[in-house]
C-alpha positions in Angstrom: -0.2 0.3 0.0 2.7 2.3 1.1 4.6 1.6 -2.3 1.4 2.5 -4.2 0.9 5.5 -2.7 4.9 6.4 -2.7 4.5 5.6 -6.7 1.3 7.7 -7.2 3.2 10.7 -5.5 6.1 10.4 -7.2 3.9 9.7 -10.7 2.0 13.3 -9.6 5.3 14.8 -8.9 6.8 14.0 -12.1 4.0 15.4 -13.4 3.7 18.0 -12.0 6.9 19.2 -13.3 6.4 18.0 -16.7 3.3 20.4 -16.9 5.6 23.0 -15.4 7.9 22.5 -17.9 5.3 22.6 -20.3 3.7 26.1 -19.1 7.3 27.8 -19.5 7.8 26.6 -23.0 4.2 27.6 -23.7 4.7 31.4 -22.2 8.3 31.6 -23.7 6.8 30.4 -27.4 3.6 32.8 -26.7 5.7 35.9 -26.2 8.1 35.3 -29.0 5.2 35.3 -31.0 3.6 38.2 -29.7 6.7 40.2 -30.2 6.7 38.6 -33.7 3.1 39.9 -34.7 3.4 43.3 -32.7 6.5 43.8 -35.4 4.8 42.4 -38.0 1.9 44.7 -37.1 3.6 48.0 -36.9 5.7 47.4 -40.3 2.2 47.1 -42.1 0.9 50.5 -40.5 3.9 52.0 -41.0 3.9 51.1 -44.8 0.3 52.2 -44.9 0.7 55.4 -43.2 3.4 56.2 -45.5 1.3 54.8 -48.6 -1.1 57.4 -47.6 -4.0 55.0 -46.8 -5.0 56.6 -43.4 -5.6 60.2 -45.3 -9.2 61.0 -45.2 -9.7 58.2 -42.6 -9.4 57.6 -39.0 -6.2 59.7 -38.6 -5.8 63.3 -39.5 -4.6 64.9 -42.5 -1.2 66.1 -42.2 -1.3 70.0 -41.6 -0.9 72.0 -45.0 -0.6 75.9 -44.9 -4.0 77.1 -46.7 -3.2 79.5 -49.7 -4.9 82.9 -50.3 -6.0 83.3 -53.8 -6.5 86.9 -55.3 -8.0 87.9 -58.4 -6.4 89.7 -60.5 -8.1 91.1 -64.0 -6.7 92.8 -66.7 -9.0 95.2 -68.2 -10.6 94.7 -71.9 -8.9 92.7 -74.3 -9.4 90.4 -77.4 -11.5 92.3 -79.9 -12.3 94.9 -77.0 -9.0 97.6 -76.9 -10.8 99.8 -74.2 -9.7 103.5 -74.3 -7.6 104.0 -76.8 -5.2 107.0 -77.8 -3.9 106.3 -81.9 -1.7 102.9 -81.1 -1.8 102.5 -77.5 -4.7 100.5 -76.4 -5.3 100.2 -72.6 -5.7 96.1 -72.5 -2.0 96.0 -73.4 -1.0 98.6 -70.7 -3.5 96.6 -67.9 -2.0 93.4 -68.8 1.6 94.6 -68.5 0.6 96.2 -65.0 -1.0 93.3 -64.1 1.9 91.0 -64.9 4.0 92.7 -63.1 1.8 92.5 -60.4 1.3 89.0 -60.0 4.8 88.5 -60.2 4.8 90.6 -57.1 2.4 88.7 -55.5 4.0 85.3 -56.3 6.9 86.0 -54.3 4.6 85.7 -51.1 4.5 82.4 -49.5 0.8 80.9 -49.2 -0.5 84.0 -51.3 -1.9 82.8 -55.3 -2.6 85.0 -57.7 -5.3 83.7 -60.4 -5.6 86.3 -63.7 -8.8 85.9 -65.2 -7.0 86.7 -68.8 -3.4 85.6 -69.5 -3.5 86.9 -72.9 -4.5 89.2 -75.3 -8.1 87.4 -75.5 -11.6 87.9 -75.3 -13.3 87.2 -72.4 -17.0 88.1 -70.9 -17.1 90.1 -67.7 -19.3 87.0 -66.6 -16.9 85.0 -67.2 -14.3 86.7 -65.7 -15.5 86.5 -62.5 -16.5 83.1 -62.6 -12.7 82.2 -62.8 -12.2 84.1 -59.7 -15.1 82.2 -58.0 -14.2 79.2 -59.3 -10.4 79.7 -57.8 -11.9 80.5 -54.4 -10.7 84.3 -54.4 -11.0 86.1 -51.7 -10.8 89.3 -53.7 -11.1 91.0 -57.4 -9.1 93.5 -58.5 -9.8 94.8 -62.0 -7.2 97.0 -63.4 -8.0 99.7 -66.3 -6.7 103.4 -67.7 -9.0 106.0 -68.2 -9.8 108.3 -70.9 -11.7 111.5 -71.2 -12.7 113.8 -74.6 -10.4 116.3 -73.3 -6.6 116.1 -72.4 -6.8 117.9 -69.4 -8.1 115.3 -66.9 -5.8 113.3 -65.0 -5.2 111.0 -61.9 -6.2 108.0 -60.4 -9.6 106.6 -59.0 -11.6 103.5 -57.5 -14.8 102.3 -58.6 -16.8 100.2 -56.4 -20.4 98.6 -57.5 -23.5 101.0 -56.3 -25.0 97.8 -55.3 -22.7 97.8 -52.1 -23.4 99.2 -49.2 -20.7 101.8 -47.4 -19.9 98.9 -44.8 -19.0 96.3 -47.5 -15.8 95.3 -47.4 -14.9 96.7 -50.9 -15.0 100.5 -50.2 -11.6 99.0 -47.4 -10.3 97.4 -50.5 -10.9 100.0 -52.5 -9.1 102.6 -50.0 -6.3 100.9 -49.2 -5.8 100.8 -53.4 -6.0 103.9 -53.7 -3.8 105.3 -51.1 -0.7 103.5 -51.8 -1.2 104.5 -55.7 -1.3 107.8 -54.9 1.3 107.8 -52.1 3.4 106.1 -54.4 2.6 107.8 -57.8 2.0 111.3 -56.5 -1.0 111.1 -58.9 -4.1 113.5 -58.5 -6.5 111.6 -56.2 -9.7 111.4 -57.7 -11.2 109.6 -54.7 -13.7 106.8 -54.4 -16.7 106.6 -57.0 -19.9 104.1 -57.3 -21.5 103.1 -60.2 -23.1 100.3 -62.0 -20.3 97.6 -62.8 -20.2 93.8 -64.1 -18.4 93.4 -60.4 -22.5 93.2 -58.6 -21.9 89.5 -59.8 -18.6 88.8 -57.6 -19.6 87.4 -54.2 -15.6 88.4 -52.7 -15.1 91.9 -52.2 -14.3 93.6 -55.6 -12.9 96.9 -56.9 -12.0 98.2 -60.4 -9.2 100.9 -60.4 -8.5 103.4 -62.6 -4.8 104.1 -62.8 -4.3 107.0 -65.5 -5.8 108.9 -68.2 -4.7 107.7 -71.4 -6.3 111.0 -73.1 -3.8 113.1 -70.8 -0.2 113.4 -72.8 1.9 113.3 -69.8 0.0 110.6 -68.3 0.2 108.4 -71.1 3.8 108.7 -71.2 4.2 107.3 -68.2 2.0 104.9 -68.2 3.6 103.3 -71.2 7.0 103.6 -69.4 8.1 100.5 -68.1 9.6 101.4 -65.0 6.1 103.5 -64.2 4.0 100.7 -64.4 6.4 98.6 -62.2 5.9 101.1 -59.7 1.8 100.9 -60.1 2.1 97.5 -59.5 4.2 97.7 -56.4 1.4 100.4 -55.0 -1.1 98.1 -55.8 1.0 94.8 -54.3 1.0 96.9 -51.2 -2.7 98.1 -51.0 -4.0 94.6 -51.4 -1.2 93.7 -48.5 -3.0 96.7 -46.3 -6.5 95.2 -47.0 -5.5 91.7 -46.3 -3.7 92.6 -43.0 -5.1 95.6 -41.9 -2.6 97.6 -39.7 -3.8 97.0 -35.7 -5.7 100.4 -34.4 -4.8 101.8 -30.8 -7.5 99.9 -29.4 -5.6 96.8 -30.7 -1.9 97.8 -30.0 -0.9 96.3 -26.7 0.4 99.2 -24.9 3.9 99.5 -23.4 4.6 98.4 -20.0 5.2 101.2 -17.4 
C-alpha cells in the first residue's frame, strides 16, 4: 500500500514538473509570437501610413498651409481694346501692369494670384468673375486706364459697384488701393466712386482701379514706361497687402509696460 502511494506521489510530482515545463515553454513561445506579431503589425501600419492609406480616414491629415487666392483682372482684351490713344491700347497696358503685379504676389508664401486673362484674349465680364469664383479668390481687383474727351483730365480713382453698401469690405479694399497708389505715384486723387459695374456678380470684395488717363499726354507717357508700370504694380501690391493684413488700431495695439 505504501509503495503504491509512494508511486502515485512520485507520479504526481513527475506530472507536475512536466506540466510546469510545458507551461514555461508555452509562455516563452507566446511571448516570442507576440513580439513577432507586434513587429509585423508595426511594419504594416508604417507601410500604410507611408502609402497614404490613412488620409481622409480616422487619422487626421497632415497639416498644410492654406493658400490665399487673389483675382487680378487686366481690363478689356481681344477684340475689346478699351480706351485708345493712337496706337496705344488700354488692354495692353493693363495686361503689362497685372503681369508685374502677379509676379510680386507670387513671391509671397501662401498667396497665389489667379489671372482672369493671361493673353490678348476676349473674355466676357461674367466669365472673368466666374474664374475668380472657381479659384476661391478672396478679392477681385480689375485694372484699367481712363480716358476723357479732352486732354486735361488726370489722376487715379477706384470704383465700387453701386449695389454694395458702405459697410461692404469692397470700400475698405478701394481705400487701401487708392491710398497706396496716390502715395507711390503722386497722381491726383480722384477718390472712390460708385457706379453700375459688372462686378456686382462677384461674391468677394471687388473693385476697379483706374491708374491714369490715356487721353492725357503726360500720363499716357508715364503709363507706357515700364519703370512707372512697376511703380504702379508695387503700389497695388501694397494696397492688397494692407487690405489683407490691416494695421492694428490703437485699441488693438498692446500698451507698453510702465
